[in-house]
C-alpha positions in Angstrom: 24.2 12.4 -64.5 23.8 8.9 -63.2 22.2 6.3 -65.4 19.2 4.8 -63.6 19.9 1.4 -65.2 23.6 1.3 -64.4 24.6 -1.8 -62.5 25.4 -1.3 -58.8 29.1 -1.4 -57.9 30.3 -4.6 -56.1 30.0 -4.5 -52.3 33.6 -5.5 -51.8 33.2 -9.2 -51.1 30.8 -11.9 -50.2 28.1 -11.6 -47.6 27.9 -13.9 -44.7 25.1 -16.4 -44.5 23.8 -14.7 -41.3 23.5 -11.4 -43.1 21.9 -13.0 -46.1 19.4 -14.8 -43.9 18.6 -11.5 -42.2 18.0 -9.8 -45.6 15.8 -12.8 -46.8 13.7 -12.6 -43.6 13.4 -8.8 -44.0 12.2 -9.4 -47.6 9.7 -12.0 -46.4 8.4 -9.6 -43.7 7.8 -6.9 -46.4 5.9 -9.4 -48.6 3.8 -10.6 -45.6 3.0 -7.0 -44.7 1.7 -6.3 -48.2 -0.4 -9.5 -48.1 -1.8 -8.7 -44.6 -2.5 -5.0 -45.2 -5.8 -5.6 -47.0 -7.0 -8.1 -44.4 -6.4 -5.5 -41.6 -8.0 -2.8 -43.7 -11.2 -4.8 -44.1 -11.5 -5.7 -40.4 -14.1 -3.8 -38.5 -12.0 -1.7 -36.1 -15.0 -0.6 -34.1 -15.2 -4.1 -32.6 -11.5 -4.1 -31.7 -10.4 -4.0 -28.0 -9.2 -0.5 -28.5 -12.5 0.8 -30.0 -11.3 1.8 -33.4 -11.1 5.4 -34.5 -8.6 7.4 -36.5 -5.8 6.9 -34.0 -6.0 3.1 -34.4 -6.1 3.5 -38.2 -2.9 5.5 -38.0 -1.1 2.8 -36.0 -2.5 -0.2 -38.0 0.4 -0.2 -40.6 2.9 -0.5 -37.8 1.0 -3.3 -36.2 0.9 -5.2 -39.6 4.6 -4.6 -40.0 5.3 -5.9 -36.5 3.2 -9.0 -37.0 4.9 -9.7 -40.4 8.4 -9.2 -39.0 7.7 -11.5 -36.0 6.3 -14.2 -38.3 9.3 -14.0 -40.7 11.8 -14.0 -37.9 10.2 -16.9 -36.1 10.0 -19.1 -39.1 6.2 -19.0 -39.1 6.0 -17.0 -42.4 5.2 -18.4 -45.8 8.6 -20.0 -46.4 9.7 -17.2 -48.8 12.9 -16.4 -46.7 14.3 -19.9 -47.1 13.7 -19.8 -50.9 15.3 -16.4 -51.2 18.2 -17.4 -49.1 18.9 -20.5 -51.2 18.8 -18.4 -54.3 21.1 -15.8 -52.8 23.6 -18.4 -51.8 23.5 -20.0 -55.4 24.1 -16.5 -56.9 27.0 -15.8 -54.6 28.6 -19.2 -55.3 28.2 -18.7 -59.0 29.8 -15.2 -58.8 32.7 -16.6 -56.8 33.2 -19.4 -59.4 33.2 -16.9 -62.2 35.8 -14.7 -60.5 38.2 -17.6 -59.9 40.7 -17.5 -62.8 41.0 -20.8 -64.7 44.6 -21.6 -65.7 45.3 -21.7 -69.4 47.1 -24.7 -70.9 50.3 -22.6 -71.2 50.2 -21.9 -67.4 50.0 -25.6 -66.6 53.3 -26.4 -68.4 56.4 -26.8 -66.4 
């Protein structure tokens, strides 16, 4: 049985900044969607251009997700992706430094 608190295995190397930026933007989009969902739920859908109804209510979460993803990708989000990316880069740099073996005094002798 797998322990739920066991650390995840290493991914086999470092991630590229482009992939890290994509992950950070995806995270920001998820956060934005969670923040926007109550606003869309409170909106009067009967006054929308599509007339409201149960069909519109079913598609609303996808609309919120699309708005959030667009804002995060376009840099018009709340700035969370940049903060997350900076943190991810710092963590990766620290992990690389900790994996680099430091020579012992005996190894430095000729």
